[in-house]
N, C-alpha and C positions, 0 to 999 in steps of 0.2 A: 504494500500500500504506500502511495506517495503522500507524505504528511508534511505540512508546514509547521515549523515551530514559531509560535507567538511567544517571544521571550518575556514580554512586558517590560515596562520602564524600570521597575525595581530590580528585576533580575539583571537587566542589561547594565545598570549603573552601579548597583550595590551588592547583588547576590548572584554573580555569574555562575557559580558552581551549581545552583539549582537548575539553570538552563542547560549547562553542559551535561549534568547527570540525566536530564530528560532526554537529550539526544542519544547518549550512550545506551540508555534503557530501551528506547524505541528501536534503535538499530539492532540491539541484541535480540529483540523480539521480531525482527524481520522487516521492519519498516524502512523505507527510504525517506530520510529526513532532509528537508531543505529549509534554509533560513532566508526568507525574502528580505533583502536589504532595505526595501522601501518602508518597512513597518515602522510605526511610531506609537504614540500613546493611544489607548482606546478611547480617551476622552472622559473617563469616569469622573475625574476630579472637577472638570468643568461642569458636567451634568449635575453632580451632587450639590454643587454650590450655586446652581441656578443659571449658569452661563450656557444655555442650550445652543444659542446661535454660534458661539465660539467652538462648541463641541462638534458642530456639524462637519467642519473641515477634517477633524480627527476621524470621524466615522467614514467620511469619503476616502480618506487615505487608507483606512483599514480594508474596506471592501475592494479597493484597487490592488493593494499589496497581496491579498490572499485569494484573489479570484482564481478559479481553475483547480484548486487543490481538493483532493478527496476528503481530507480532514485537516482541521487546524487545531493543534494541541498546545495548551498553555499550562505552566505550573502555577496556576493562580485561579482559584475559584472566584475571587473578587473581580478580576478583569473579564473572565468568561461570563460572569453574571451580568456585567455591564453590556457586553456584546449581545447577549441573548435577551435581556430585559429592558435595556435603555436605548439601544441603537435605533430601534423602530420609532420610539418616541422622539428622538432627536431628528430623525429623518422625515418626520411627519410634515407634509406640505410640499415635499420634493418627490414627485412620483418616481423618477428614475432612481434616486437614491433609496427610496423605500423598497422598490423591487429588488435592488442589489442586496439590501440588508436581509430581506425575506429569503433570498436565495442562499446566502452564505451563513447566516446565523445558526441554522440547525446543524451545520457541519463543524461548529466550533465547540471543542470539548475541554473540560478540565481533565487533568492527567488521569486521575483515578477512574473517572467516567469512561474515558477512552480505553483504558486497559481492560476494565471489567465488561463494559457493555459492547464495545466495538471489537476488540481483539479476543474477548472471551478468556482473559487471563486473570488468575488470582495469584499464581506462583510465578514470580519473575526470575527465579533462580538466584535470588540474593542470599548473601550470608552476612549477618551483622550480629555478633555475639554480645549484645548489650541489653540492659533493662531500659525499656522505652515507654513513654506515655504520650498519648496523642491529643492535641488540641484541635477541635473542629472549628474552623473559622465561621463567622456569622454568615457570610455570603455563600460559602459552599454548602452550609447546612440549610439556610432558609431560602435563598434564592434558587440555588441549583438542586437542593435536596439530594445531595450525593449519598446521604444515609451512611451505611456502614461499609461502603466500598473501600475507603482507606484502611479501616481496621482489618477487613478481609485480606487485603494485600499484605499488611504488616504481620498478620498471624501466620502467613505462609513463608515468612523470611526465616531461614535456618539460623538457629542460635539466638534469635530475638525473643525476649520475654516482654510481652505487652501488658502493661498494668493500667487500670482505669484511672482517669483523671477526675478528682472530685469536682462537682459543679461544672462539668465540662461544657454545658450549653451556655454558660455565662460568657458575655462578650469580654474580650481582653482589654477593651478601652481604646484601641488604636483608631479605628474608624476613619482613616484618611485625614481629612481636614478637621475632624472632630477633635483630634489630639492637639491640634494647633489652637483651635478656638476655645477649647475647654481643658487646658493642660492639667489642672488640679484633679478634675474628675477622671481624666484619662489615666493619670498616674495611680490614682487610688484603685481603679478597676484593674489595671495591670498588676499592681502589687498583690491584689487578691489572687489573681491567676498565677502569679509567680509562687505565691505561698502554697497554693494547692498543688502545683507541680512538684515542689520540693517535698510535700507530704507523701508523695508516692514512693519516694526513695529511688526514683529512676535516675539513670545517668544522662538520659537524653530526652528533651522535649521535642516532639515532632509535630509538624503541621503541614498542610498543603498550600499555605499562603505565607510568602516571605514577609509581608507587611506585619502580620501577627508576630512572627518570629523576631523581627527587628524590635518591636515594642517590648515583648516579654523578655527577649534575650538581653536587651539593654538593662532592664531592671535586675535580671538574674546576675548579670556581670557586675553591676554596681554593688550588689549585695555579696559579691564574692562567693556565690553559691557553689561553684564548681560544676554546675549543670550545663551541658551543651545544648544548643538548639540546632536542629537539622531539618531541612526540607524533606518531605516525603520522597521526592525523586532521588535524593542522595542516598537514602537508606535502601530503596528498591533497586538502585543501580550498584550497590556495594557488593563486591565479590572477593576483595583482597583477603587472603588467608583462609579462603573457604576450604572446608574439609571435604576431601573426595570420598 
């Protein structure tokens, strides 16, 4: 299958390992992965803060960059949620753009969705001998309703012990521009999430959204917790030291 990687702004600028791991994983599973150089932001930040007119150019760039691919895969439930649930709203009033959005949006997938629903895979052949807890991001859970797909994938990783995260459904407090406009509330929510993560005794906090990991990871780091944060893709692509 010919697949396009939608790396997202955050992976491109701050968390490239998540995007690289996504490519390694998909290629290992038989996909031909391409990275359209014309890709830019999905426009979510503009849309969420009321700048729909300004977001339209980002939507137009998206449909142009990813036209013609069988599937578009992103290591971000947040950005995929924007494409599938906001792009049509932004394009409203522009017939041509609306038709382009309607054509491409159903072929845009969050990574765990693509692995489980399209490739039919739950065992990626990964080996990661660590105690891990999983944080479900709000957009992946509420907008995309990925359900337990990430956990199914993690449970199939050899050597990995998956432990439940207390109050897992609670928001971590990042929320894009919410964390900038309401920093005190955001930090309080993130601190609760970091505390719950440490209560599990896990070595690693995993999520399918780098934005959540950036927020929670920053708090864990400042607390000198010793807990690492890793994107789901990095764990599912891990094979180093695998026992034969």
